[in-house]
N, CA, C and O of each residue as an XYZ file, in Angstrom:
424
protein
N      90.403     89.563     51.560
C      91.675     89.918     51.882
C      91.767     91.635     51.825
O      92.670     92.251     52.392
N      90.985     92.106     51.265
C      90.886     93.699     51.252
C      90.544     94.136     52.809
O      91.107     95.047     53.416
N      89.629     93.392     53.253
C      89.260     93.901     54.533
C      90.960     94.005     55.330
O      91.345     94.945     56.025
N      91.655     92.920     55.021
C      92.631     92.865     56.247
C      93.568     94.098     55.592
O      93.913     94.863     56.493
N      93.964     94.415     54.559
C      94.443     95.559     53.839
C      93.686     96.829     54.609
O      94.381     97.522     55.352
N      92.636     97.066     54.487
C      91.924     98.270     55.026
C      92.455     98.544     56.891
O      92.921     99.477     57.546
N      92.031     97.094     57.151
C      92.551     97.126     58.834
C      93.879     97.436     59.146
O      94.100     98.058     60.184
N      94.957     97.043     58.284
C      96.268     97.390     58.443
C      96.577     99.032     58.280
O      97.317     99.707     58.995
N      95.800     99.462     57.144
C      95.964    100.983     56.892
C      95.336    101.712     58.321
O      95.990    102.552     58.939
N      94.030    101.280     58.729
C      93.686    101.780     59.780
C      94.484    101.911     60.908
O      94.670    102.997     61.456
N      95.141    100.485     61.420
C      95.505    100.388     62.558
C      97.130    100.800     62.557
O      97.802    100.830     63.588
N      97.559    101.061     61.443
C      99.249    101.572     61.228
C      99.124    102.928     60.759
O      99.847    103.768     61.294
N      98.131    103.371     59.622
C      98.248    104.544     59.160
C      99.440    104.743     58.215
O      99.526    105.789     57.571
N     100.342    103.794     58.111
C     101.877    104.097     57.805
C     102.116    103.156     56.547
O     103.246    103.193     56.062
N     101.125    102.274     55.935
C     101.443    101.707     55.208
C     101.986     99.993     55.154
O     102.270     99.190     54.265
N     101.946     99.993     56.378
C     102.449     98.770     56.992
C     101.500     97.488     56.370
O     100.293     97.560     56.603
N     101.978     96.379     55.626
C     101.006     95.496     54.824
C      99.962     94.543     55.917
O     100.591     94.361     56.960
N      99.231     94.202     55.949
C      98.342     93.489     56.607
C      98.958     92.395     57.084
O      98.499     92.086     58.184
N      99.952     91.566     56.640
C     101.048     90.493     56.616
C     101.436     90.863     58.339
O     101.160     90.157     59.309
N     102.129     92.146     58.333
C     102.727     92.680     59.434
C     101.606     92.828     60.711
O     101.820     92.524     61.885
N     100.534     93.302     60.221
C      99.297     93.511     61.503
C      98.963     92.022     61.669
O      99.073     91.693     62.850
N      98.656     91.199     61.007
C      98.252     89.810     61.236
C      99.401     89.226     62.036
O      99.084     88.700     63.103
N     100.651     89.232     61.708
C     101.847     88.366     62.426
C     101.735     89.033     64.038
O     101.842     88.363     65.065
N     101.474     90.634     63.968
C     101.441     91.335     65.470
C     100.069     90.703     66.295
O      99.968     90.729     67.521
N      99.088     90.161     65.413
C      97.980     90.142     66.477
C      98.026     88.565     66.763
O      97.247     88.168     67.630
N      98.721     87.769     66.234
C      99.116     86.313     66.546
C     100.094     86.162     67.446
O     100.004     85.256     68.275
N     101.228     87.055     67.429
C     102.089     87.296     68.628
C     101.140     87.801     70.038
O     101.224     87.162     71.087
N     100.514     88.652     69.947
C      99.690     89.169     71.031
C      98.743     88.025     71.502
O      98.606     87.977     72.725
N      98.098     87.142     70.814
C      97.097     86.055     71.202
C      98.198     85.229     71.691
O      97.997     85.014     72.886
N      99.116     84.755     71.348
C     100.161     83.751     71.701
C     100.680     84.399     73.040
O     100.514     83.658     74.009
N     101.278     85.630     73.321
C     101.650     85.968     74.567
C     100.516     86.398     75.698
O     100.621     86.440     76.924
N      99.559     86.658     74.959
C      98.157     86.886     76.405
C      97.485     85.534     76.606
O      97.064     85.178     77.707
N      97.391     84.714     75.383
C      96.732     83.444     75.672
C      95.421     83.676     74.892
O      95.200     84.768     74.369
N      94.405     82.474     74.803
C      93.435     82.553     74.508
C      92.338     82.512     75.733
O      92.125     81.471     76.354
N      91.785     83.522     75.965
C      90.662     83.382     76.976
C      89.821     82.652     76.692
O      89.366     82.117     77.702
N      89.219     82.246     75.536
C      88.233     81.339     74.994
C      88.113     79.940     75.749
O      87.091     79.351     76.098
N      89.421     79.585     75.897
C      89.936     78.259     76.100
C      90.003     78.025     77.677
O      90.316     76.988     78.262
N      89.607     79.321     78.244
C      89.650     78.745     80.089
C      88.379     79.421     80.302
O      88.023     80.355     79.585
N      87.625     78.932     81.357
C      86.433     79.367     81.721
C      87.066     80.478     82.827
O      88.245     80.641     83.139
N      85.751     81.246     83.351
C      85.946     82.133     84.320
C      86.724     81.573     85.646
O      87.714     82.078     86.177
N      86.019     80.403     86.037
C      86.650     79.788     87.472
C      88.191     79.365     86.864
O      89.105     79.505     87.677
N      88.447     79.016     85.930
C      89.997     78.618     86.098
C      90.790     79.543     85.834
O      91.974     79.478     86.167
N      90.138     80.840     85.018
C      90.930     82.142     85.076
C      90.974     82.784     86.761
O      91.895     83.510     87.137
N      90.130     82.484     87.417
C      90.098     83.181     88.888
C      90.993     82.337     89.419
O      91.796     83.031     90.042
N      91.283     81.179     89.501
C      92.083     80.391     89.853
C      93.376     80.554     89.544
O      94.318     80.493     90.335
N      93.416     80.749     88.461
C      94.989     81.348     87.964
C      95.572     82.730     88.539
O      96.734     83.078     88.748
N      94.359     83.385     88.717
C      94.666     84.410     88.829
C      95.338     84.749     90.818
O      96.068     85.664     91.197
N      94.885     83.924     91.424
C      95.018     83.557     92.707
C      96.404     83.047     93.062
O      96.812     83.253     94.205
N      97.229     82.344     92.115
C      98.103     81.436     92.464
C      99.403     81.519     91.441
O      98.882     81.781     90.357
N     100.440     81.451     91.296
C     101.639     81.505     90.212
C     101.964     82.404     90.581
O     101.739     83.219     91.476
N     102.983     82.098     89.238
C     104.177     83.392     89.201
C     103.178     84.561     88.886
O     101.952     84.525     88.776
N     104.131     85.697     88.765
C     103.311     87.086     88.467
C     102.830     87.236     87.037
O     101.644     87.467     86.801
N     103.631     87.121     86.194
C     103.132     87.076     84.913
C     102.135     86.404     84.325
O     101.426     86.870     83.433
N     102.023     85.060     84.898
C     100.577     84.294     84.697
C      99.495     84.904     85.371
O      98.378     85.000     84.864
N      99.805     85.343     86.558
C      98.615     85.965     87.429
C      98.034     87.390     86.607
O      96.895     87.857     86.621
N      98.867     87.725     86.125
C      98.590     89.076     85.321
C      97.801     88.821     83.938
O      96.893     89.481     83.433
N      98.404     87.719     83.517
C      97.966     87.267     82.117
C      96.139     87.174     82.559
O      95.196     87.888     82.218
N      96.211     86.115     83.335
C      94.510     85.467     83.780
C      93.731     86.647     84.184
O      92.513     86.729     84.024
N      94.548     87.661     84.771
C      93.404     88.628     85.304
C      92.768     89.869     84.348
O      91.641     90.363     84.349
N      94.060     90.190     83.468
C      93.399     90.656     82.294
C      92.824     89.904     81.124
O      92.279     90.525     80.211
N      92.931     88.486     81.111
C      91.675     88.194     80.462
C      90.102     88.290     81.011
O      89.056     88.675     80.489
N      90.460     87.735     82.355
C      89.015     88.276     83.358
C      88.414     89.640     82.613
O      87.312     89.738     82.074
N      89.236     90.459     82.709
C      89.012     92.106     82.616
C      88.361     92.273     81.147
O      87.443     93.063     80.927
N      88.980     91.382     80.103
C      88.855     91.514     78.478
C      87.408     90.785     78.725
O      86.547     91.384     78.082
N      86.962     89.856     79.341
C      85.536     89.278     79.590
C      84.483     90.568     80.161
O      83.314     90.526     79.778
N      84.714     91.167     80.644
C      84.057     92.393     81.018
C      82.983     91.663     82.144
O      83.396     90.860     82.981
N      81.403     92.104     82.021
C      80.630     91.609     82.855
C      80.200     90.122     82.962
O      79.373     89.664     83.750
N      80.843     89.519     82.117
C      80.767     87.996     81.725
C      81.691     87.284     82.643
O      81.676     86.058     82.753
N      82.442     88.012     83.259
C      83.694     87.279     84.251
C      83.131     87.717     85.599
O      83.942     87.744     86.524
N      81.490     88.171     85.937
C      81.146     88.682     87.049
C      81.206     87.742     88.255
O      81.223     88.271     89.367
N      81.250     86.001     88.137
C      81.638     85.147     89.221
C      82.780     85.270     89.534
O      83.160     84.559     90.464
N      83.673     86.117     88.956
C      85.451     86.279     89.520
C      85.516     87.389     90.318
O      86.651     87.619     90.736
N      84.585     88.219     90.691
C      84.209     89.513     91.622
C      85.155     89.054     92.989
O      86.249     89.553     93.250
N      84.563     88.128     93.688
C      84.883     87.811     95.191
C      86.333     87.472     94.775
O      87.040     88.297     95.354
N      87.222     86.510     93.925
C      88.363     86.335     93.969
C      89.221     87.430     93.677
O      90.218     87.692     94.350
N      88.789     88.174     92.525
C      89.529     89.305     92.524
C      89.705     90.546     93.775
O      90.658     91.279     94.041
N      88.644     90.442     94.253
C      88.313     91.354     95.524
C      89.734     90.974     96.379
O      90.635     91.759     96.676
N      89.658     89.654     96.654
C      90.694     89.131     97.566
C      92.068     89.264     97.169
O      92.928     89.285     98.049
N      92.406     89.364     95.883
C      93.657     89.666     95.187
C      93.778     91.090     95.624
O      94.954     91.331     95.901
N      93.026     92.078     95.781
C      93.316     93.809     96.005
C      94.404     93.993     97.045
O      95.035     95.013     97.323
N      94.497     92.437     97.697
C      95.192     92.684     99.331
C      96.416     92.166     99.133
O      97.187     92.264    100.087
N      96.978     91.413     97.735
C      97.833     91.271     97.284
C      99.133     91.801     97.523
O      99.045     93.026     97.430
N     100.501     91.390     97.832
C     101.572     91.902     98.353
C     102.313     92.483     97.157
O     103.289     93.228     97.249
N     101.825     92.120     96.174
C     102.379     92.980     94.854
C     101.224     93.882     94.197
O     100.049     93.637     93.921
N     102.125     95.159     94.043
C     101.110     96.178     93.417
C     101.058     95.948     92.045
O     100.310     96.755     91.494
N     101.579     95.138     91.281
C     101.229     95.105     89.822
C     100.113     94.293     89.948
O      99.132     94.751     89.364
N      99.869     92.815     90.748
C      98.544     92.211     90.450
C      97.581     93.170     91.361
O      96.421     92.944     91.019
N      97.625     94.005     92.236
C      96.517     94.803     92.658
C      95.972     95.657     91.445
O      94.810     95.543     91.058
N      96.963     96.595     90.822
C      96.349     97.123     90.031
C      95.715     96.471     88.840
O      94.633     96.916     88.458
N      96.290     95.430     88.189
C      95.448     94.677     87.284
C      93.855     94.221     88.176
O      92.686     94.407     87.838
N      94.341     93.686     89.188
C      92.900     93.212     89.769
C      91.917     94.539     89.703
O      90.777     94.506     89.238
N      92.427     95.473     90.137
C      91.359     96.967     90.240
C      90.756     97.034     88.765
O      89.541     96.990     88.573
N      91.618     97.134     87.817
C      91.382     97.277     86.466
C      90.093     96.342     86.159
O      88.960     96.707     85.845
N      90.577     95.082     86.334
C      89.738     93.855     85.958
C      88.491     94.112     86.767
O      87.553     93.616     86.142
N      88.057     94.690     87.923
C      86.696     94.611     88.404
C      85.969     96.066     87.455
O      84.911     95.984     86.829
N      86.620     97.027     87.528
C      86.413     97.763     86.664
C      85.556     97.574     85.643
O      84.455     98.092     85.452
N      86.342     96.541     84.801
C      85.819     96.363     83.506
C      84.722     95.261     83.580
O      84.081     95.079     82.545
N      84.430     94.520     84.642
C      83.226     93.790     85.224
C      81.929     94.724     85.112
O      80.851     94.455     84.582
N      82.301     95.792     85.701
C      81.328     96.984     86.033
C      80.639     96.727     87.252
O      81.245     96.211     88.191
N      79.377     97.045     87.341
C      78.364     97.233     88.239
C      78.717     95.743     89.591
O      78.876     95.787     90.810
N      78.716     94.620     88.625
C      78.523     93.479     89.499
C      79.916     93.592     90.336
O      79.970     92.842     91.311
N      80.939     94.335     90.123
C      81.819     94.320     91.164
C      81.625     95.679     92.179
O      82.555     95.940     92.941
N      80.649     96.369     92.181
C      80.451     97.081     93.279
C      80.352     96.901     94.560
O      80.225     97.854     95.329
N      80.401     95.530     94.998
C      80.393     94.968     96.188
C      81.822     95.081     96.907
O      82.028     95.356     98.089
N      82.877     94.765     95.774
C      84.019     94.829     95.959
C      84.943     96.342     96.370
O      86.130     96.457     96.676
N      84.201     97.063     96.275
C      84.757     98.388     96.582
C      84.586     98.806     98.068
O      85.008     99.895     98.455
């Protein structure tokens, strides 16, 4: 329990309780989804089709996986031609987070 209090003070610096920080973390996970529940190939497929918010979420989850998402490089490279500037920006960021394996997409 003490570690949560310490984390709360480090994160907020203003005396916010660990409950507030924990609640915020739970909300963030609920909004972003649980990356561990979906494979890289499932996330790549979700990034390619659907509504913009769902696509951005899938792309960001790929970015969060970093180099472990290297099998999605080809799919993300195709997304760089998407009509949506928001989608293109998130895909470019995800490729950068994947690292050297994404160099071929440049």
